[in-house]
C-alpha positions in Angstrom: 18.1 28.6 22.8 17.3 27.2 26.4 14.1 25.8 27.5 12.8 23.7 30.4 9.8 21.3 29.8 7.8 18.7 31.7 9.1 15.4 30.5 5.8 13.7 30.2 4.2 16.5 28.2 7.1 16.6 25.9 7.2 12.9 25.5 3.5 12.9 24.6 4.0 15.7 22.1 7.0 14.0 20.5 5.1 10.7 20.1 2.3 12.5 18.2 4.7 14.5 16.1 6.6 11.5 15.2 3.6 10.2 13.1 4.0 13.0 10.7 7.7 12.3 10.0 9.4 9.9 7.5 11.5 7.2 9.0 13.4 6.8 5.7 13.2 9.7 3.3 14.9 10.8 0.2 15.1 14.2 1.9 16.9 13.5 5.2 15.3 16.7 6.7 12.0 14.9 6.7 13.3 12.6 9.4 13.7 15.7 11.7 11.8 17.8 14.0 12.0 21.6 14.0 12.0 22.9 17.5 11.5 26.5 18.4 11.4 28.1 21.8 9.0 31.0 21.7 7.1 32.9 24.4 5.9 30.5 26.9 5.9 27.4 24.6 8.3 24.9 22.9 6.9 24.5 19.3 7.4 21.2 17.6 7.0 20.9 13.9 7.1 17.7 11.8 6.2 16.9 8.2 6.4 14.2 5.6 5.3 16.7 2.9 1.8 15.2 3.1 1.1 16.1 6.7 2.4 19.4 8.3 1.9 19.2 12.1 2.6 21.9 14.6 2.3 21.2 18.4 2.9 23.5 21.4 4.1 22.3 24.7 4.0 24.7 27.7 7.6 25.5 28.7 9.9 27.8 30.7 11.7 29.6 27.9 14.9 31.1 29.3 16.3 31.8 25.8 14.4 31.8 22.5 15.8 30.0 19.5 15.2 27.5 16.7 16.9 24.2 15.7 16.3 21.0 13.8 17.2 17.5 15.3 16.5 13.9 14.4 13.0 12.9 15.5 13.6 9.3 16.3 16.6 9.9 18.6 15.0 12.8 20.4 11.9 11.0 21.1 13.7 7.8 22.5 15.9 9.9 24.7 12.9 11.8 26.2 10.9 8.6 26.5 13.6 6.7 28.4 14.4 9.8 30.7 14.2 9.4 34.5 13.4 13.0 35.4 10.5 15.2 35.9 11.7 18.1 33.9 13.9 18.3 30.8 16.3 21.1 29.9 17.0 21.7 26.2 19.7 24.1 25.2 21.9 24.8 22.2 25.6 24.2 22.7 27.6 25.0 19.7 26.2 22.9 16.9 24.6 20.4 19.1 21.4 20.2 21.2 22.1 19.4 24.9 19.5 17.4 26.6 19.6 17.4 30.4 17.5 15.0 32.3 18.3 14.3 35.9 21.8 12.9 35.8 21.6 12.0 32.2 23.1 14.3 29.5 23.0 13.8 25.7 24.1 15.8 22.7 22.3 15.6 19.5 23.7 16.8 16.1 21.5 19.7 14.8 20.8 20.6 11.2 20.3 24.1 9.7 16.6 24.9 10.5 16.5 26.9 7.2 16.5 23.5 5.4 13.2 22.6 7.0 10.2 22.9 4.7 7.8 25.8 4.8 4.4 25.0 6.2 1.1 25.9 4.3 -1.1 28.3 6.2 -4.9 28.8 5.8 -5.9 32.1 4.1 -7.6 34.6 6.3 -10.8 34.6 4.2 -11.4 30.9 4.3 -14.6 29.8 5.7 -14.2 27.6 8.9 -16.5 24.7 10.3 -16.4 22.9 13.5 -16.8 19.3 14.5 -16.5 17.4 17.7 -13.3 15.3 18.1 -15.3 12.2 18.9 -17.1 12.3 15.5 -13.8 12.2 13.5 -12.4 9.6 15.7 -15.5 7.5 15.3 -15.5 8.0 11.5 -11.9 6.9 11.3 -12.6 3.8 13.3 -15.7 2.8 11.2 -14.1 3.5 7.8 -10.4 2.9 7.9 -10.6 -1.0 7.3 -12.3 -0.3 3.9 -9.6 2.2 2.8 -6.8 0.6 0.8 -3.2 1.6 1.2 -2.0 1.4 -2.4 -4.8 1.2 -4.7 -4.0 2.2 -8.4 -7.0 4.5 -8.2 -5.3 7.1 -6.1 -8.7 8.7 -4.8 -9.6 5.4 -3.2 -6.5 5.7 -0.8 -8.3 8.1 1.5 -11.3 9.1 3.7 -13.8 11.2 1.6 -15.4 14.0 4.0 -18.6 15.2 2.4 -20.4 17.8 4.5 -24.1 18.3 3.7 -25.1 21.0 6.3 -26.9 18.9 9.0 -25.1 15.7 8.2 -21.6 14.8 7.2 -20.7 11.6 5.1 -17.4 9.9 5.9 -16.7 7.3 3.2 -14.0 4.8 2.6 -14.0 2.2 -0.2 -11.6 -0.1 -2.0 -14.1 -0.9 -4.8 -15.2 -4.2 -3.3 -16.7 -2.7 -0.1 -17.8 0.5 1.2 -18.1 2.0 4.6 -20.1 5.1 5.2 -20.6 6.8 8.5 -23.2 9.6 8.5 -23.7 11.4 11.8 -25.8 14.5 12.4 -23.9 17.7 12.8 -24.5 21.5 12.9 -23.9 23.3 9.7 -20.8 21.5 8.2 -20.4 22.0 4.4 -16.7 21.2 3.8 -15.7 18.6 1.3 -12.2 17.0 1.0 -10.3 13.7 0.6 -7.7 12.9 3.4 -5.0 10.4 2.6 -4.9 7.3 4.7 -1.6 8.1 6.6 -3.3 11.4 7.8 -6.0 9.3 9.6 -3.2 7.7 11.8 -1.9 11.1 12.5 -5.1 12.4 13.4 -5.9 9.4 15.8 -2.9 10.3 17.8 -3.9 14.0 18.0 -7.6 14.1 18.6 -9.1 13.9 22.1 -12.9 13.0 22.0 -13.9 16.2 23.9 -12.0 18.5 21.5 -13.9 20.8 19.3 -11.9 20.9 16.1 -11.8 23.9 13.6 -11.5 23.0 10.1 -11.0 24.7 6.7 -10.1 23.6 3.3 -8.5 25.0 0.1 -8.2 23.2 -3.3 -4.9 21.5 -2.1 -5.1 21.4 1.8 -7.2 20.7 4.8 -6.5 22.6 7.8 -7.5 21.0 11.2 -6.9 22.6 14.5 -7.3 21.3 18.1 -6.0 22.3 21.5 -2.4 23.1 21.2 -2.0 21.6 17.8 -2.6 22.4 14.0 -2.4 20.0 11.1 -2.3 20.8 7.4 -3.0 17.9 5.2 -2.1 17.7 1.4 -5.4 16.5 -0.1 -5.7 13.6 -2.6 -6.5 14.8 -6.1 -9.2 13.6 -8.3 -13.0 13.0 -8.2 -14.2 10.6 -5.7 -16.6 7.9 -6.9 -20.4 8.6 -6.8 -20.9 6.4 -3.7 -24.5 7.5 -3.4 -25.5 5.9 -6.7 -24.7 2.5 -5.3 -26.9 3.0 -2.1 -30.1 1.4 -3.0 -33.3 3.4 -2.0 -35.1 0.2 -1.4 -34.2 -3.5 -0.7 -36.3 -6.5 -1.5 -35.0 -9.1 1.0 -34.3 -7.9 4.5 -33.1 -10.1 7.4 -32.5 -9.1 11.0 -29.6 -11.1 12.4 -27.7 -11.2 15.7 -24.2 -9.9 15.1 -22.3 -12.2 17.4 -23.9 -15.3 16.1 -23.5 -14.2 12.5 -19.9 -13.5 13.0 -19.2 -16.8 14.8 -21.0 -18.9 12.2 -19.1 -17.2 9.4 -15.7 -17.8 11.1 -16.7 -21.5 11.7 -17.7 -22.4 8.1 -14.6 -20.5 6.7 -12.2 -22.5 8.8 -11.8 -24.7 5.8 -10.6 -21.9 3.5 -7.0 -20.8 3.2 -6.1 -17.2 2.1 -7.7 -13.8 2.3 -10.6 -14.5 -0.1 -13.1 -16.6 1.8 -16.1 -17.3 -0.5 -19.3 -18.2 1.5 -22.8 -18.8 0.0 -25.4 -17.0 2.0 -29.1 -18.1 1.7 -31.9 -16.2 3.3 -34.9 -18.4 4.1 -37.8 -18.3 6.4 -36.5 -17.2 9.8 -33.1 -18.5 8.8 -29.7 -17.7 7.3 -27.8 -20.7 6.0 -24.1 -20.4 5.3 -22.4 -22.9 2.9 -18.6 -23.2 2.0 -17.1 -25.6 -0.4 -13.3 -26.1 -0.9 -11.9 -28.6 -3.5 -8.9 -29.3 -1.2 -10.4 -29.6 2.3 -14.2 -30.2 1.9 -17.5 -28.6 2.7 -19.0 -26.8 5.5 -22.5 -25.3 6.3 -24.0 -23.6 9.3 -27.3 -21.8 10.1 -28.1 -18.7 12.1 -31.6 -17.7 13.3 -33.0 -14.6 11.7 -36.1 -12.4 11.5 -36.8 -12.8 7.8 -40.1 -13.5 6.0 -40.1 -13.8 2.2 -38.9 -15.9 -0.8 -35.5 -17.9 -0.5 -32.6 -16.1 -2.1 -28.9 -17.1 -2.5 -25.8 -15.2 -3.2 -22.1 -15.4 -2.5 -19.7 -13.0 -0.6 -16.3 -12.8 0.7 -16.8 -13.7 4.3 -13.8 -11.8 5.4 -15.4 -8.5 4.2 -18.6 -9.2 6.1 -16.8 -10.0 9.3 -14.6 -7.0 9.2 -17.8 -4.8 8.6 -19.6 -6.4 11.5 -16.8 -5.8 13.9 -17.5 -2.1 13.6 -21.2 -2.2 14.8 -22.2 -1.5 18.4 -25.7 -2.8 17.7 -26.5 -6.3 18.9 -28.5 -7.0 15.7 -28.0 -5.9 12.1 -30.1 -5.7 8.9 -28.7 -7.7 6.1 -30.4 -6.4 2.9 -30.5 -7.5 -0.6 -32.1 -6.1 -3.7 -31.4 -9.0 -5.8 -28.7 -11.9 -6.0 -26.4 -9.8 -8.1 -26.4 -6.6 -6.1 -24.3 -5.5 -3.1 -25.4 -6.6 0.4 -26.4 -3.6 2.6 -25.6 -3.9 6.3 -27.3 -1.5 8.6 -27.6 -1.3 12.4 -31.1 -2.3 13.8 -31.8 1.3 14.5 -30.0 3.5 12.0 -30.9 6.8 13.9 -29.0 5.6 16.8 -26.0 4.2 14.8 -25.8 6.0 11.4 -23.5 3.5 9.7 -23.8 1.6 6.4 -21.7 -1.1 4.8 -22.0 -2.3 1.3 -20.4 -5.4 0.1 -20.1 -6.5 -3.5 -21.1 -10.1 -4.2 -19.0 -12.8 -5.8 -20.0 -15.0 -8.7 -21.6 -18.2 -7.5 
């Protein structure tokens, strides 16, 4: 094996591939890359047995071959190189890396030990999505997806294609984030693990058109010069649509920045992640109240467009702030069915920003 690569292109590919490896693994091979010099490319494979990533880097392949080396060490060596081109070649049992005046040898592992990668079946139906849509969906939902919920299905992003729209849903049982963009004929349904979202964020370029397919166990996503197979989470996702109210009785239009700042002010008295705040909607006003037995009390008011009877309920202010941080709209609708139902947060114009957050109330 001998191949010459542009160092910056190789560094970029290795940084992306590293997201799909394990830093500490029961199987040491999962800390490695598989490198294959074929045709006019250096092919890089990485897996943690949940994500199976293949990338292609344009290269001058002098001699074809295949090896496996430590991912962390190779990435660091290429990143710190001071050369325009890198020469990779097999020297006995080692990978020789030549970068300008620098030379390194990395121990290799038998490539036969590297796991086999799942492949989509030829008869699978494929769909297409703009890369920007998936990036937007990850940004708007990731905060609501837990890392280690006992209910395994909550530890992922649910993708629910409905033809002309697709729902991207994340929930931890206390709050729900739903991004619902319009698309063209997308009908796939699958549940991506949270770690896969981090891998995808590294891979996707907004202008990419991605090709997607799904089997019972895997989603297959393909962009320019990369392919990712993701082992799907198993189980039935909660019926999130049943908690979306068709109508709400109390609807206040509030400026996002003022709402967030007021929430942050009144919760300065509260220690910890749970920050209970009593929210009262009244004529053209939203009143915020906090009471802490150790530090005291706080209240603040925010102007709002609201006409109707006064209603009070209590929420974890942190959940509201995290939700509001994901809106582009300067004003949002804060909607309630009754004091015991979730708060529904929507952009002022849902058609322009098809994003909904639901937040469960706390007991007053």
